C-alpha positions, 0 to 999 in steps of 0.5 A: 013888483018892480024888476028894478033895484038900488045898489049901494056898492060901498067901500066897506059894505054893500047893500041892495034895496028893493020896493016890494010892494009899496015899501023899500026893503033891504035884501039879505045878502049874507047869513040873513044880514042886509050888508055884504062886506065889500071883500073878495078872498081867493082861496089858493088851497081850495081854488075857491072864491068867497065874499063878504064875511065868509071871505074875511073868515077864510083869510083869518083862518089862515088859508093861503090866498089873496084877500081884496078889500076897499074895491071901490077905491080903485074907481077913477084911479090908474090902478083900475087898468092894472092887475093883481096876481091870484094863484099864479094868474093875472087878474085885472082889477076890472074883472075883480069888480065884476066878480064882486058886483056880479055876486051882489046881483046874484044874491039879491035876485035869489033873495027877491025871487026875481031877476033885476034888469034895472038898477040905480047905483049910488055914487059919491058926490066926487069919486075923485076930488078936483078931477072931473075927468077921473070922476067921469072915468070912475062912473063910466067904469062902474056902469061898464061893470054893471052892464057886464054882469047883466043889468040892462038899464043902469043909472046913478044917484048921489049917495046923500040924495038917496039917503035923503029919500029914505029920511023923507019917507019917515017925516010928516012936515017939510024940513031943510035937511043936511044929509051927512053920509060918512062912508068908508071912502068918501064924506058926502053932503047934500042940502035938501028940502024934504016933505011928504008932498014933495016925495010924490014928484018924479023930478026933484032937482029944485029941492036940492040946494047944494051937494058937496063931498071930499074923498075922505072916509073911514078907511082914511081914519083907519090909515092915520090911526095905524100910522100914529099908533101901530106902524111905529111898532114896526119901525115907522119913522125910525132911523137907519144907521146913516141917520136917514129915515126908514122908507115910509112907503112900506107903512103907507101901503100897509096902512091903506086898505087897497094897497096892502097887497103891494107890500107882498112882492119879492122886490119889497121882501128883498128891500126889507132884508137890506133895510133891517141890516142897516136899521138902528132898531132892527127888532122893529123891522123884524116885526115888519118883515115877519108881517110881510112874510105872513101876508098879515097886513089885512089882519093888522088893518082889521085890528086897527079898524076894530080899535077905531070902532071901539073908540067911538064908544070909549075913551080908550081900548086895548088892541090885541096884536098877538101876531106881532109878538109884543110883550104887552097889548097896546092901548089906544086913546081917543084923544090920540086918535083924534089928534091923528085925524084932526086934519081930515076932519078939518077938511070935512068941516070946510066941505060943509061950510062951502056947501052952505055958502054955495046954497046961500043958506045960514047954518041956523036955517038948517032944521035937521042933520041926518047922519048915515054911513058907518063912519059917521059914528066917529065921535069927533066928526059928528060933534064937529059937524053938529057944532057947525049947525048948532040949532039943527036936530041931529038924527041918526039913520040906518048907518048901513041901510039908508042909502040902499033903501033910498036908491030902491025908492029912486029905482021905482021912480025911474023904472016903475 
């Protein structure tokens, strides 16, 4: 049994896959579940650090502290060399990543009953769009963190290729497959020839016809749902007495997972007090100021995420925003959500079309579209991708586990 594993460090959730023996399994990382939400909570009252669901529970229980989520989104950005304040002490973001990935490694080793010295990490096709330098920085940073927490050998595999390896283990004949991996931070695609006999080959480069991706994912859907449906309740796009708009930066920071903490500074609190005095709708700004005072931005983001998930199955849903002191619950409509994200989905469409053009493959030649990633549940996105490939079968994989399982298979090929 190998001392190699596959690590899917995701924007929203993380998994670890291992081949034990002869078949890939996902290791239980929290309460018997294979997924560990990519969340860290620094509890200032008890001076403790918690992870995953426990971190979210501690935050929602009202303990004083700092919640950090969407950690992967830091990779390749200027924020990675910055720091945040935790309990009155400066915590570099690189160390924050080490905290989380080190915990993932420890939990996986405890579950497997062995040390993992080798790892294949999943990575998006592009960490950062249109910047090869930033993309390389992102991968190099993740490698540095992986070595720092104890891995001796580290390599990378594109996340949609890993999902392809998982799907390939389930088929009985050759197929031309578009892997559509719609994650929390990126949408990644690979066009791959898969077959049981091809799976025996160590080198698969010739089977990969094209890869493509765009830095759009579930957290972006959350952001634009929040801006269109919730942030106006806090004064977004409202006016000052002089006719100018209330600054939008407060709302964009609160609607974006990895920048929520930027809204909690003393400088912002002082600015909000000034803005509220000059706002035409001060009651809305009072809600915003109270949200910031209570450091409830992550609570609001989680409520919006719940609404997005509900709209994948229903045409409308109620959002209970009791902490905003609203007279009534707000109703979210799928049609309104789709209007808010239509520009994002159009960019994803163009990514798929470009991939097919790069491969020189007609849409009708694709046998199967294999959906994975938690955000592939967004109905409009799935329907639009399906419409681009009308003759293909549509197959749903394990939305949260296909990549980890595929990375485990790749780890065995690379490290034995």
